[in-house]
Each structure stands twice: as structure tokens, then as C-alpha cells.
N, C-alpha and C positions, 0 to 999 in steps of 0.2 A: 504494500500499499503505500509504504514512505517514497519508494522508488518512481512510482507511479504520479505522485504529487510533484516530486522534484521534477520530473519530465514535463508535466504540464505548465510549472513555473518557468522552466527554461524556453519553452515556446511562447509563454506570455511575454517575456523580455524582449523577444525577437523583432515586435512590430507594434506599431501605434495604433491607437483606439479612441474613438471619441467618449465623452463621459457619459454614463447612464443617467437620463433624467429620471426624476422621481413622479410617478403617475399622479394627475391632480383628479381629486374626486369631483363629479358632476355637481354635488351638492353634499352638504355636511349633516351631522346628526340633527343640529339644531332645526334644520328645516323638516326633517322627519318627525321631531318633536311636536313643532307646530301644526302639522296636519293630524296627529294622534290626538292632541289637546283640542283641537277644532271639531273632532269628531268625523274628519275626512277619512280616516283609515282607522282599524282596529288595534288594539295591543298586538295580537298576534302577525297582524301584516306590518306592524312596524318593527317587530323583532326579524322579520324576514329579511327587511331593507338593511336593517342594522346588521345582520351577519354578512350581506353582500358587501357591504362598506368594509367590514372589517377585514375581509378576504382580499380586499382591493380587486373584487371583480366588479368594475364598474359599469360593465356591458349589462350584468344582469340586474344590478342596483336600477339602471336606468329603466329597463322593462317592467321592474315592480311598480316604480314611482309612477309610469304612465299608465298602467292598468288600475292599479289601487287607488292612487290620489288623483288621477287622470291631470297631472303636472307633466311639462316637458322637463328634460334635463337642461341645467343651466349653462352647460358647456356649449359654447358655438361650433358649428360644423366645420369639418375640415376645410371646406370650401370657402367660408366665409374667413378663416383663418388665414387661408392663402391669400384671401383679396387684400385684407388689412395688411398683410405683410408686405405685399408688392407695393401697397399705396404709400405705407408710411416710412418702410425702411428702405435706405438707400443701399445700392449694392456695394458687398464689401470686398476686398480682393481675397482671393482663396490662400488659406493658411495651412501649413502643415499641421494635422493634429499632433498635440502634446503627446509624449509618451506616457503611458500609466504610470502613475507612482508607487514606489513600494512602500509609502508610509500610509498604514490602514486609515480609513476615514469611513464615515458613517453617521447614524443616528441612532439614539436610544429614546424609545418613547413608553408612556405610560398611560393608559385609558382607563376610566372607571365610571360607570354608572350607578345611580344612588336611587332609591324609591322613596315614596313619600314619608316612610318611617326611618329614613336616614340610612337604611341598610344597603350594602354593596351587591347590586343585582349582576353586574358583571365586572370583570378586572382583566385587561389586556397588557401584558408588559412583552416589549419587542425589542431585539436588538439586530440592526442590519449594519453589516461591517463588509466594507468594500477594499480591496487590495490587488493591483494590476487587472486581471480578467475575472478575478474570483470575486463571489459575494456569499457572505455566511449570513444566514437568517436563524435568530434562535428567538424563541418565545412559543406562540401558537403553532407556529411552523418552523421545524428544525431543517435546516436545508442548505447545502453547499452548491453552489452554480459557477459555471465557468462559461464564459461567452466570449468568443472573439472570431469575427469574420462569418457571422452567420453559423458558426459552429457551437452547439451548446451540449452541455454536459450537467447532468443534475443528480446529486447523491442525497437520499434522505426523504423527507415528505413532498412527494412530488403531486401537484395539484394541477387545477385547470390551466393556470397562467403559462406554467412552466412546459404543457404541452400543445399550447397555442390552440385549445378546443373552443369552437364555438359553442358547444353544449357544457353546462355545468359539470365536473366528475367528481367523483368520491377521490379523497385524498388517500395515495397510497405509499408505503413504504418500500422503496427501492431505489433503482438507477433508471435514468431515462437519458438517451443521447439523440441528437439531431445533427445531421450531416449534410451539408450541400453538394450537390453534383451537377453544375450547369444551373439549368433552371428548375432542376429537381431538388428535393430535400427528403432525406430518408430519416426515418425515426423508428425507435425501438424503446419498450420498457419492461423492465422486469421488477417483479414486485415479491417481497418476501413471503407472501400467502399464494406464491405461484401464478400471480396474475401476469400474462402476456399481452404485450400491445406492440405492434407493428404498423407504421404508415408510410406513404408515399405522398409527397405533395408536388404539384406542378405550376411553375410561376412564370407564364409567358411574359407578363410585365407587372410593374408594381401595383396594377388597381385589380387585377385578376389572380386568383387562385383556386384550384381545385386539389382537394384531399380525399383520399380514401384510406381508411384504417380497418384494421381487424383486432379484436379482443378476445382473448381466451381466459375466461374465468374457470373456477374450480368445477363448476357444474352447468356453465352455460358459455356460449359464444356468442359474438356480437359484431356486425360490420356497420361502420360509421362512414357516411359520405357527406363532405361539406363543400359549398362553393360560394366564393366571394367574388363580386363585381363591382363596378362602379354604383350600382343600383342599389347593394346590399347584400347580404347573406343569408344562405338557407342550408340548414343542416339537416340529416336522417338519421336516425340510430335504428337498426332493425336487429332484436334479439332473435336467434335462431329457435324457432319452434312458436313465436307470438305471430298472431295474425296480422296486426297493425303494427306499423312502425311508430316512432316518436319523432316528430318533424318540429323544428324550431325556424322561424321566418322572421328576418327584419328586412325590410324594404324601405326604402325613403327616396324623394327627388325633392329638389330645392331650386325654384327659378325666382325670377324677380317678383311676379305676381302670385304665384301658386306655388305651394309646397304641401307634400303629404308624406306621411309615416304609416307603416303598417308593422305590428308586431304581434305574434302568434306563437303557441305552443298547441300541439296536437297529439293526442296518443290515444291509445284503447284503455280498456278496463284496469290493466295493472301497468306499473311503471318498471321499464326494463332496468337489470342490474347493471352497476356500476356509474350511474347517473345520481348527481346530487341536486336534485331538484326542490324547489322551495314547496312548502304544504301546500298552498293555494294553487301552485300548477300541478301538484301530484293529485289533487282532489278534484281536478276538471280536466274532462277530458277536451274540450275546447275552451283555451285562455287566451284571449285577443283583445288586441286596441287598435282605433284607426283614428288618425287626427288628419285633418284637412285643414290649412292656413291660406287665406286670401287676403293679401296685403297690398297696399297702395303706398309706396313710399314718399309719394310727392304731395298727398294729402295728409299732412301732419302724422306719416308713418302709421296710417290706420290700419288695424289687422283685424280680422274675423276669423276665430278659430272655432272649428266645430270637432268636437272629441266624442268617440263612442268605445265603449267597452262591452263586451260579450263572454260570459262565464257558461259552460255547461257542466255541472256535476255529474260524476261519473254514475251510472247505471241509473240514470233518470233521463226523461224525455223534454224535461223543463229546460228552459233558456231564460237565463238573468242578462238584463241590457240595461246599460246606463247611459245617458247622453249629457253630455255638458256642450253650450256654446257661449263663446265670449267675444265681446266687442270692445276694442281699445282705440283710441285715438286722441290726438292733441300734442302738443309741444312738451319739452322735459318740465318747465316751470309749471304747468297746470295739464296733467294727463289723465282724464277720466276713463272709466272702463265699467263694464256691466257683466253678469253671467248669470246664465239660468241651467240649473241642473235638473234632470228628470232623473230621481233616485231609480226608480225602477220601470220599466217601460211595459212589462207584462201587465202592470195593474194600471194601465192608462195613464200614467204619470200623475198617480193620485198624490204623491208626496213629491214636491219641488222644493227647490232653495233658489233663491235669488239675491244676488250679490253685488249692489254698486260700490264703487271704490273710486277715489281718486288721490292721484299721487304727484307730489311735486319735487322736483329734485333741482340742486344746484351743483357746485363743483364738488364738495365733499359730502354735503348733508342732503338727505331725503326724508321726505316725511309722506306717511300713508295712512289713509282712513278709510273705512269700509263698515258697511252694515250688511248681516245676512239674515235673511227672512226666510222661516221654514213654513211652508203651507201644507197642511196634512188634513184630509177629510174635509176639505172646504172651510179650513180654520187656519188661521196665520198666527203664530205665536210671537212672542216678543223678538225683538231682534239683537242678534249678538254684534255688538259694536267693537270694532278693534281700531287701536291707533299705533302707529309704529312710527318710530324715529331711527334712522340709520346714519352712522357716521363712519366714513371710510378715507384713509389716507393712505395712498398707495397700496399695496398689499402687506405693508407692514403693521398696520393699526386699523382694527375694526371694532365697533360698539354698536349695539343693537338694543333698543327697549320697545317691549312690545306689551300693550296695555289691554286686556280684553272684557267686555261686560257680557257674560253668556245670557244674561236676562235683562240688558239695557236698564239694569238697575243695581248700582254699585253697593246699596245695601244688603241686595241679596248674593251677590256672587261676583267676586274680580279675580281675575288671572292676570299675574305679570309674570314675564319672561325677559331675562337680562342675558346677553350674550357678549364676549368680550374676546377678541383675538389679537395677540400681540406677536410678531415674528421678526427675529434678528439674525445676524448670521451665524449664531451659535445656539441660540434659544428660542423656543416658542411655546405658547401655551393657548389652548381653546377652551373657555369656561361657558357652561350654559348653567343656568339657575332658574327654577321657576317656581312660584309661589302662588296659592290658591287660597281665597276667602269666600266662605259660603254663610249662608244665613243663620247657621246652627255653629260655627267655626270661625276662628279668628284666622288670621293671615298664618299658613304654616307651608314649610316645603312640600312641593309636588313630585319634582324630579330633578335631578342634577345629573349633566355630564361634564366630567374634568379631563382635559387631555394636556400632557406636556411633554415634549420632546427637546432633546438635546442633541445638537449637530456638532460633530469633531471631525 
């Protein structure tokens, strides 16, 4: 083993590389807490999203947010990012990439979630250490990775990200290798439980990719196919012996006046072995969402968004559908919006929610006020009023205060959420606190999320 590591280190010193970028989450835990506290998602759905954020499987976290909360991901599309880069950044002369340093560098992080009783609900401690082409991950995942010139080797707990899988996979203890040959890429995995995986990918260019894989478990075998194009990704997993395969669909298109996005999971009455699906996906044979945006940039950047989600529970013929329409228009100093949500279409939309809002933004400060009206059985309940103030100075300082009156009467109920983010070259923190007051109880903690990380 020592000779192998020394050999890999020798090859790592022979050529330069680019520094690996830390993946950015499309939204943070504070946003999920807001959806949960607002009643948009349930506690179980919030836990599913939290799990994907902790795994850094942001693609899957986006799918959950789009279906459960009917909210888009906050990160801009790659097309928009390229457009802004070409527009704002001047072309720089090409420079020779620096040789990777032998000095270890990385980050040490600590995350904790607390419930209303002050008890720790979740605890996560992580250490990510990089040196040359190696990366060591200790904590919830124990993994040693080697990456150089599209060659990858992973030793330890291998998961979805290491195998570049579009479908979420179970974490396995073993060894995975990925090796490029021209426009092809070969891969293999051997697990301690004698799970075997082999794959081949074809990359005709950067935008397109086709992958075929074979999985051999102790008692089952499966075939996986996935294709990626400029339109999106489609994957299929067929376990030998099952009638229907599991299919995952992510398609999207973005034009100047029209954009749309389709996400879906389809499978039979049972979930194939080897996949790590969220509970909501596993319990529904059809789990899908559709978003269509009509936008007019010339008319105060007016946007009309229509979203739909469809769930079909296993072993039933019933289909649950929810629809949401949002209209937003106006300049940044005064930008109003209104949204209408049909909670359940099968009940002829007997339960609906209306939410008018207005937002005002300046250089570093933004204010938002909204009122949500719920109508059920021809009765409209008291509105829920929210007032949000946000201050952001670059990416290093962020503060947010949210005050909500669930029954439009401060004497009955008040909810307050505070968020603070500080980031420097070596230290950072993300603090989220929520307090709630009801008619029968005084102000007391509702939940808290604390995150600290040290960069070295």
C-alpha cells in the first residue's frame, strides 16, 4: 500500500493542475427553515432536503425544492453565467497553471441543528484536506481521492458524486477508478460487500455524454443508462427481474422570452436495490414538476411563472396535483408580485392561497413585505403577514431579519427568524435562530442552525 501511495505522489509532482473549486449550494438551510415554518413543506420534506444539502448533492436538492416548495433554485443557469462573464470580464492573457503545492490546505467545518427544546437534532463535523492531486475527507464520509487530468481514484466511502451518477446511489465502502481513453471514459468499483460496478462513458464534446453501466450486487444485477445533452439529462435504471425501470428526467430550455423546466421520477411498485432515493420519491410512482416562465425584459423585467407538481402514490389510482402562478413586475426600488396556489386540483381547488408581496432593493439593503391569504371551503382565514429586511455587503457579510404574524395579530402569534453570515479568508460562520410566541406561551426558541468553518 505504501509503494502505491508513493507512486501516485511521484506522478502527482510531475505535472501542473488547476485548483479545485468548492461547490456552491443553490440555497442554504435558512431558506428550507422558512418553507417549513411557513407551512409550505412538512418536517419530513425539510429533512429530505437537509440530507441532500449535507451530502453536497445539490442537483437532487434542487429537484426536491422544485417539487415540494415549488421554488426554483437560486443559482443562475450556466448560460446566464457565461453571458455575464463575457459581458463584464475582460479577456485575460493565458497563464501557466501553478504547480500544486505540497503544503496541506483545506477546511474544517462544524454544523449543528437544534430543536425547540434546545436539544441537538443533528451534528455534522467534517475535515477536507487537499495536497497535490489528493483530497482527504473525514467525518460523515471517509474518503481519499486522487484527481489528475480526468483520471480519478477513490478509496473509502464512495457515493454518488464520486461516480458522477445522475441517480442518487447508496454509499459503498470500496475502491473506484475512472480512466479516460480519448473520448471514452472507463470506470469500475469494487465494494467490501462484493458489489461490483463497471461503466463506460462517451464524450463526443463538452455538452454531450452517454454512459452505460452494469451493477452486480449479492442477489441482484442492474443496468444503468444516462444521457446528457444541452437540453438536460435522462437516466434509466433497470434491475433484472423487475417489470418497470426507474427513470429520472431533467430537461430545461432558456430563451429570451420563454423558459421551461421539467423534472420527474418514474418507477414501479418497488424501488430497485442500490439507489438512495428520498422517501417522497420512493413512495410515489410518479413524482414530477413542470415550470414555465414568460418574461419581458423590456417591460420592467416582467415575469409570469406557472408551476405544477404531480404525485401518484404507489398502489393507488389517485393523482395529487398542485398548481402555482406568480406574476412579478417593476423596477428594483419598487417591485410588486402576486402568487396564487391551488393546494389540491383533485378537490376543484377548494383550498387556495393568495400571496401579494412588494420588494424594494437598494445597493446593499432590501425590504420585502407580504401577506398570505388562505381560502378553504369558501372561507378566508386571517392573513399571515411577513416583513423581511436583508443586508448584504459582497459575499463576506450577510444579515437577515424576518418577522411573521401567522394570524395577523401580534398578541396571538409572532415568529422571528434571524440569519447572520460572516466569511473571511480563514474563518466563516452561518447562524440561523428562530423564536416563536403564541397566545399561551411567551417568546421561546423554535429551531436553530449553527455552522462554523475554518479554512487553512
